[in-house]
C-alpha positions as CSV (number, residue, x, y, z in Angstrom):
1,M,-61.9,40.5,176.4
2,M,-61.6,36.8,175.7
3,V,-58.9,35.0,177.8
4,S,-57.4,31.6,177.3
5,K,-55.1,29.8,179.7
6,L,-51.8,29.0,178.1
7,I,-49.7,27.4,180.8
8,S,-49.4,27.2,184.6
9,T,-47.0,25.9,187.2
10,C,-49.7,23.6,188.5
11,E,-53.2,22.4,187.9
12,L,-54.7,24.3,190.8
13,K,-56.3,27.8,190.4
14,D,-53.9,29.6,192.7
15,C,-50.6,29.2,190.8
16,P,-48.6,31.4,188.5
17,T,-50.2,31.3,185.1
18,L,-49.9,32.8,181.6
19,Y,-53.1,33.6,179.7
20,A,-53.5,34.8,176.1
21,T,-56.1,37.4,175.2
22,D,-58.0,38.2,172.0
23,R,-56.1,41.5,172.0
24,D,-52.9,39.7,171.1
25,T,-51.6,40.3,174.7
26,L,-50.7,38.2,177.7
27,L,-52.1,38.3,181.2
28,V,-49.9,37.1,184.0
29,Q,-51.1,35.7,187.3
30,G,-48.5,35.7,190.1
31,E,-47.5,37.0,193.5
32,T,-47.6,40.8,194.2
33,P,-44.2,41.7,195.5
34,A,-44.1,44.3,198.3
35,D,-40.5,45.4,198.9
36,H,-39.2,45.9,195.3
37,G,-38.2,49.6,195.8
38,L,-39.5,50.6,192.3
39,R,-41.7,53.6,191.6
40,I,-44.7,52.2,189.6
41,P,-47.5,54.5,188.2
42,A,-50.8,54.1,190.0
43,H,-52.4,52.6,186.9
44,E,-49.8,49.8,186.7
45,T,-48.8,46.9,188.9
46,L,-46.0,44.3,189.2
47,V,-46.4,40.6,189.5
48,E,-43.7,38.1,190.3
49,I,-43.7,34.8,188.5
50,P,-41.2,31.9,188.6
51,M,-38.7,31.7,185.7
52,E,-39.8,28.1,185.3
53,L,-43.2,29.3,184.0
54,I,-41.5,31.2,181.2
55,R,-39.2,28.3,180.4
56,K,-42.2,25.9,180.3
57,A,-44.1,28.2,178.0
58,I,-41.0,28.4,175.7
59,R,-40.4,24.7,175.7
60,E,-44.1,24.1,174.7
61,Q,-43.8,26.9,172.1
62,L,-46.6,28.9,173.6
63,I,-44.7,32.2,173.4
């Protein structure tokens, strides 16, 4: 899979980030929430990202 960084909340490596793939999908880097109370299948996960990351991506017409 080829991955390209679209946008981040900062210029460091450890910030919420959106990536595009060559599969026409998005990868999301963010915090792993612990106390969400949801039942998630073992093959899936949740990540929490700030709304500002999505707003920034929309403003820059990346998604």
